[in-house]
N, C-alpha and C positions, 0 to 999 in steps of 0.2 A: 639039678635046678630045683629051686623051691617053687612048689606049685600051689599049695593051699594056704589059706589065711593062717591056719594054726602053725604050719611050718615056718612061715615068714615071721610071725609074732615070736615064736620060740627062738628063732635065729637072731632076731634083733635083741631080745633080752639076754641071750647067752653071750653075744658079742659085747654088750654093754657091761655085763657083770665082770667080764674078763678085762676089758680095755677101758672102761669108764666113759670114753668118747669114741665115736666111730663116724667115719665119712659115710654119708648117705649112699654115695655111688658104690662103695665097697659091698654093701648088702644088696642094693638094687641090681647090680650086675649078676647076682646069683639067682635072681628071680625069673621065672618064666614069663611073667606078665608085669610090666612096669606099672600099669594102671592098678593092678591088685596090690602091689607093694605100696604105692602111695595111699591107697584107700586104707590099708592096714595101719600104716604109719600115722596118717591123719587121725584115725580113730584112737590110736594109742596116745597121741598128743591131747586130743579132746578128753580122754579119760584120765589124764594126768600121769600116765605110766612113763612117758618119756617127754623130753623137751627137745626142740630143734631150732636151727636157723637155716639159712639157705644151703649149707654144705654139711653140717654135722648134726648128730643126735647124741643125747646123753641122758642119763638117769637124773630125775629131779633131786635136788638137795633135800634131805630129810630135816625137818625142823624140830 
């Protein structure tokens, strides 16, 4: 189980580098705390590290 913010962030980025797009639920189910997962995910969206919709996350397109 992913327990820390750093572990969650690293797992999100690792999955997206491999798969390009990932279902939010696929990572959320590996986290000990759903609240912490969404806090990390929302912070990553706010920082421009990832983009998301209701079901999926992906790396932003580089311009």
